[in-house]
N, C-alpha and C positions, 0 to 999 in steps of 0.2 A: 920595188925594184922594176915593176912593169908599169907602162902607161895602159891601163886597161880601156881607154877610150878609143872607139873605133872611130877614125876621122873619115871621111869620104874620101879625100885625097890620098889615103894610105890603105884603101881597100884592098885586100890581098886575096880576092875572090878567083877562083879558077873555074872556066866554064866546063860544062860537061863535054863539049866537043874536045877541049884540051886534055881533059882527064882520060877520055876514051882512047886518046893517041899515045897515052903514056904506057911505058913498060912497067909492069907492076915489081919487077925486080930492083927498080930504081928510086921506089918511092915507100914511105912509111905512113900509113894511114891511122889517125887516132880519132875514135868516137870519144867526144869529150862530154857525153851525157852521164849522168848519174845511173848506177846500176839498175834502179827501179824503173828506169825510162826504156829499157833495152827490150822489153816484151813487144813492142811495136814493130821490131825487125832491126837487123844489123848488117853491115857489110861483113862478110866472113874474112875478108883480107885485113881488116881494122884491129887495132887493139884498143881496148876501152880504159881510158884514163881520164876520169872525171876532170872537169875543168879546173875545179878548186885545188885538185893535186898536181895538175900540169904546171900551175904556176910556181911550183917549187922546183921546177926544171929538173927532172929526172937525168941524171947523168948518163943513163942509158939510151937517150934519143940519139939517133945517127946525125952525125953532121954531115956525112956523105951522101945522103939522101934526100930528095924533096919531102917534105912532110906536109900531108894534107889532113886538114881537120873537119869534122862535121858533128852536128848536134841534132837537135830535133827540127828547129826552124832556120837556124843559121846565126843567130845572134852571137852566141857563145863560142861558136867555131870561128867568127870573124874576129872575135876578140881574141881567141887563143892564137890564131895565125899571126895577127900583128904582134902578139906578145912574143912569140917565138921569133918572127923575123927581127924584131928589135933586139933580141938575144943572140942574133947571129946564125939563126936557122934559115934555110931556104923554105918557107912555109906559105902555104895557100890555104884558104877556106873553100870546101866544097859545098858549103851552104848547109841546108837542112835535109835530113833523110826524109821527112814527109813530103819533100818537094823533088826527091830524086826521080828520074824515069826508071821504068823496068829494065831499060837497055843497061843504064848506069850500074844498076844493082846486080844484074845477070853478069856484066863485064867482070865485076870485082868478085863475085862468087863462084865464078866458074874458071877462073885463069889458075 
């Protein structure tokens, strides 16, 4: 159903600066890591939907919000954002949690 190849000309990456300017009421953040990977930290404002489950396109994903994805390093998040975009969602990747600045983490966890 999805083209899981992330092509450079279709990179759906959102910068940290753009994320920090968003109103959290208008976004839906998905952590696409597997549950065993979450011990390294999470964004409190995110929902955990592992990449393998996300590809079944849960019907509860909001079409009226910008969907942001992240994983550990950014690879799965990029593939997830592209797959969601191709399925009609306004989706972008935030990249990898391991690369997030403290400012980004605090912005999400304290709003």
